[in-house]
N, C-alpha and C positions, 0 to 999 in steps of 0.2 A: 758192735751192739745190734740187738734186735729192736728196731724202732717201730712202734705203732703210731702212724701219722694220721690224724683225723682232720679232714678238710671237706666240708659239705660241698664246696663248689670248685673242686679240682678240675683243671683243664690240661689237656695235652696241646702241643703246638699245632695239631690239626683242628683244634677247636678255637672259637673266638673267645676273647677274654684273657685275663692275666694268667700267667703260667709260673708264678713264683714257686708254688709247691712242687710242680714238676721239676723245675730247674734245680731247686735245692735238694729234692729227694734223689734225683739221678746223680748228683754230685756226692751225696752221702753214700750211695751205692758204689760209686767209683772209688770212694775211700775205704771200701771193704765192709760196709754195714749192710744189714738186711732191713729193707723198708717195706712195710705193709701199709698201703694207703687205703683208708676207709673213706668212701665218698658216695655221692649220689649221681644217678643217671637221670638227667633232667628232661630228656625227650619223652613225649607221650607216644611211644611207638608200640605199645602192647606188652612190653616186658613187665613181669610181675615179681620176679625173684632175684636174689643176688646172683651175680656172675663175676668172673675174674678175667683180667687181661694182664699182660706184662708189657710195661711201657719203659723202655730203656733200662731194664733191670728192676724196675719198681713193680712189686706185686700189688696190683690195683683191684680192690674189692668194691664193686658198684652195686648200689641198691636203687631200684627205680623210685624216684620221688620227683614228679614233674614240678618245674619251677620256671618262672620267667619274670622279667622286669615289668610285664604288663599286669601281674597279679595284684589284687587288692590286698591291703594289709592283713586282713583276717586269713586269706588264703596263704599268704606267706608264713604267718605264724603257724598254721597247721603243717605246712611243709617242714618248718624248722623242728617242730615237736615230733613229727613222724620220723624224720631222719634220726633225731636224738635217740628215740626208742630203739629203732632198728640197728643203729650203729653201735649202741652200747652192748648189745648181745654179740654182735660180730667181733668187735674189738676185744671184748673180754675173753673170747674163745681162742685168741692168738697168743702165743708165747712172746714175751717182750721183756726188754731191760728198761725201757722208758716209754712213756706215752707223750707224744708231742701233738698238741691240738692248736689249730689256728682258727681264729674268728675272722670275719663274721659268718654266721650269727653268733651271738653270745651263748646261745643254747648248746653250742658245741662243747661247752664245759660239762654238761650233764653226762654224756657218755665218757668223756675224758676222765672225770673224777671217779666215776663208777669203775672204769677199767683199771685205773691206778690202784683203787682200793682192792679190787678182786685179784689183781696180779701182784699186789704188794710191791709196786715199782713207783718211782717218782714220775710226776707229770710236769711238763714245761708248757706254759700257755703263751701263745703268740697273739698280741693285740694289734689287729689291723685297722680298727676304728674304735673310737671311744664310745662304746655302747654302755648305757642307754642314752648318753648325751645327744647323739645325732638324731635318733628317732624322736626324742623329746623336742629337740629344737625344730625339727621338721613338722611337728604336729601329728606324727604317726602314733605316738604314745601320748594320750591325753588323760585317760582315766587315772586318778590318783592312786588307786590300788595297783593298777598295772605298773605304774612308775615305781611304786614302792617295791614291788616284787622284782622288777628289772634291776633296780639298784642293789637289792639284796643278792640277786644272782651274780652281779658283777663282783661284789666284795667276796662272796662265797667262792667264786672261781679263782680269784687271786689268792685267797687264803689257803687253798688246796694245791697251789702251784709251788713246786720247789724253786722255780725261777721263772721269770717272765721275759719274753722278747717283745719289745715295742718297736713299731715301724717308724717312729720319729721321736725327736727329743720331746715334743709336746705331748705325745702319747705317754711317754715315760712319766712326765709330770702329772698327767691325769691318773696314772696308776699309783704314784707315790702319794697323791692327795688322799688316797684311801688308807693311809698309814702303812702301806707296804714298803719294805726296806729298799731304798734306792740301790744298795749294793747288790741286790738280787735281780736287778733289771738291766738287760742288755738292749742297746739300740741297734737294730739291724734293719735298715730301710729296704724298700724295694730296690732292685739292683739294675745295673747296666750290663747288658749282654754285648760286650764291646766287639767281639769277633763277629757275631751274627749280624750286628747293625753297622758294620764297616761300610763305608760308601761304595756303592756299586754303580759306576757310570753307565754301563750298558743297560742295567735294569732301570735306571732313571730315565734314560733316553726312550726306552720302549714304553715305559709308563706314560710319559708325556706325549709320545707320538700317537698313542692309542686314544688320546683325549683332545680332539680338535680345539676345544675351548681353552686349552692350557698352553700348548706350544712351549715357548721359551719364557713365558711370563712368570713373575715371582709367584710363589705358591705358599700360602699358610694352610696348615692342616690341623684338623682335630680328629683323633682316633680314639673312640671310647663309647661309653654308654650315654644314651639320650634319656637320662633320668631327671627327676625334679631337682635333685641336689647339684647336678652338673651345670645347669643354667646355660645350655648351649645356645639359647636364643640370643645371648650376647653377641654371637658371631653375626647374626642378622643385623643388629644395630651397627656393628662395625662395618659390615659390607655396605650398608646404606651410606655411611659417612665416606667410605672410600669411593663409592660411585659419585658422590657429590664433588669429590676432589678430581674426578676424571682419572683415577688411578687404574693402572692395568693389573693390579694385584688380584689374584684369584684365591678364593677360599674353598677348601674341600672338607666336608664333614663326613666322616666314615663311622658307621656304627648302627646301633639299633636301640630301641627302648621306648618306654611309655610316652615320652615327649617328642618323639620323632615327627609324627604327623602334624602336631601343633607347631613345631619349628618350621616345617616345610610350608605350612599355611601362612605363618607369619612372614616368611621370606617372600612368598608370592604377593602378599598384600603390600609389602614394602618395596616391591618392584625389583628385587635383587635375585629372585629365583632363576637359576640357569643364565644369569647375566654375568655376575661375578661371584655368586655363591652356588655351590654344587653339592649334591648329596650322593653317597654310595652306601650300599649295604655293608654290614659287618664283614670283616675279613678274618680268615684263620690267622692265628698268631704268626705262623711261619711266612705269611705273605706281607706282614707289616714292615719288615726291613726295606722292601722295595718302595713302599709308600714314603718312608722317611728319607730314602735316598733321593726321591724325586722332589721332596719338599725344600723350600727355601728357609722356612721357619716353622716350628711345631708349637702348638698351643696346649696349655692346661687351663681348663675352664671350670669354675665352680661358682655357685651363688655365694654371696658375701655373708657367711655366718661364721662367728668366732669358732664354733665347733669344727668347721671345715678346715681351719688353718693348720691343724696338726696332721692333715691328710698326707699320705705317701703315695702319690699317683704313679702308676706304671708308666704312663705316657711321658712323664717328666724324665724318667731315667732312660727311656728309649731314645728320647731326643738327645740326652747327653751322650749316650753310646753312639748315636749316629753323627755326632759332631755338628749338631744343628743348633742355632740360637733358639731360645725358648721365649714364648709369649705367655705371660700369666696375667689373669685379671683378678686375682685374689691375694690376700695377705697370708702371712704365716712363714714357716721356716723355709719353704721352697722359694718364696718371694725374697727372703733375705739372702739365700744362696745366689740367686740371680744377680742381685745388687752387689754383693760382696765379691763375686767372681766375674762380674761384668760379662755375663754370657747370654744376655737376652734383653727383652723389653718387659718392664714391670708396669702394668696398667692399673693396678689397684688404686681405687679412690681418685682416679683422674678423669676429667671430662673426656667423653669418648671422641669428640672431634679433635682434641689435642692428641689423643692416642693414635687416631687414624693418620694424622699428619706425620707423627713420628714413624709409624709403621711404613708409610709410603716412602719416607726419606731413607730409612734404614735398609729397606729391602731393595733399594737401588744403589746402595753404597757397598761396592764389592769389598773394599778394605774393611769396613765394619763387619760384614758378613763373615769374612775369613777370620778376623780377630775373635769375634764372639763365638763362632763355631769351634775354633781351636781351644778357647777357654772352657767351653762345654765338654769337649773331649778330655781335657786335662782333669776336670772335676770327676768325670766318669772313671778314669783310669786310676786316679789317686785314692778316691774314697769309696766308690760304689761298684767296683768291678764284681761281677757275680761270683767269680771264683774266690775272691778275698772274703766276701760276706758269707759264702757257704762254709769256709774254714772257720769263721767266727761262730756260726751256728753249731758246727760240730763241737767246738770247744765248749760252748754253753751246755750242750746235751751231755757231754762227758763230765763236766763239772757237776751237773745235776745227778748223774748216776753215781758219782763219787761222793755225793752229799757235801759238796763244797759250793753251794749256790752264792755265797757272799763274794765269790771271785768274778762273777759274770759281768759286773759293771766295768771292770778293768779290761775285759776282753773286747767289749764294744761300747765305749763311752758316749758315742754320738756327738763328737766334736769335729767340725768340718771347717777349720780355719785356713784361709788361703796362705 
C-alpha cells in the first residue's frame, strides 16, 4: 500500500516526545508499504518552506509551523489551522491507497478528509485524545460557538472515516457515543518497545554514578510534559510527605512545559527542591531507556478529571517495557490494569500521607519490586508489544482499503484480561 500518514507532531527518536507514529510507520515500511509522513517542523529556526528527510525508510515531509507547550490557546489554534491548510495541499499531491490521520489536534481531520476526497481513497482516523472533551474540561474552549463548532468537527471527522483507531477502550466508547458503529473501531493503545527498554545494568550504574544525590537510593521517575493537565505538582506534595517520613526515596522529574517553573518554585517553597526532589530537562526519546533502567518505579501523573481517565500515556507503556512497577495518581483504564495485574501502586483518591507510607514500604521491599516488575513485563509482552500492535494497525488499514471496515473491532477489541 501507499500510505499518506498525517501527524502534526511527528517525532523521531532523536527528538523529545512520543514516537508512536515513527515506530508504527517504520514497521509499516518494513512490511513492504510506502509511507509518506506529513508533519510540522516546530523549531523557529528560519525555515519557511517544505523540506523532506528519510527516517528509517519513512518519507517525511516537514512544513515549518512553530509550536510549543508554552503557547497561549489562540496561538495554538493558529498553528493548528496553518498546518491544516498547508498539509492538505501537500497530502493531496501524493499518490496514495489510503490516508491515515492521527490526532491531536482534531483539525488534522481537515487535510485528511480533503485528501481522501481528492484521491478517492479511504481515510482511517486515529483518536489519541477525546477532543473536544479535554479542552472543554480544561476551560480552554469556553465560547459556546467554539464548543459547537468543535463538536461538529469531531462528528464530521468520524463520519468521513472508513474506520477508526482508538488508543484506549474509553476512547472507543467516546467515539461510539456519537453513533459511530463499534464494529468499525479498533483499540490499539500506545505500545511497549520491549527490546529497546530491556534492563541495562551498566547504563543504570552510570546514570546513578553521575548523580551524587542518587547513589543506590530508591528512585521514582516522571518523564513527560509539564503541562496543566499533567499535574506534576503532585510529586512535590509526595516528596514533602516522604521527607516527613525521613525516607531515602528520591524523585526525578524529567521534561519541559508551561508548568515547569511553577513546579520548581512550589518544590522550593515546600523545602524539597534538590533535597529529595530533582529536575532535569527533556531527553531525546532514545535516551529514555537509560532513565527507566535506573528507576526503581516509574510514574504516570495527571490531574483528576474524568476526561483524562481514557488517556493512553506513553510513559505507562515505557514502564511496562522496562519491567518497572508503575505509580499512578489517577483513575481510568490504566489504573484498573495496575490493580488487575498487580504491577504497581494505585494512588488515586487516597490520602497522600497514606500513599507516601506505602511507597516507602514498597520501594524497600525487594520481593515486591521483583514481583511487580515481572508482572509489568508480562503485561507488556502479552498485550502491548509494539510489533504486535503494528501488525494490528496494518490489518486495520488493509481492511479499510478492502472496504471491510466492519471487521476491525475483531482485529483489536481492546480486552486485556489477566
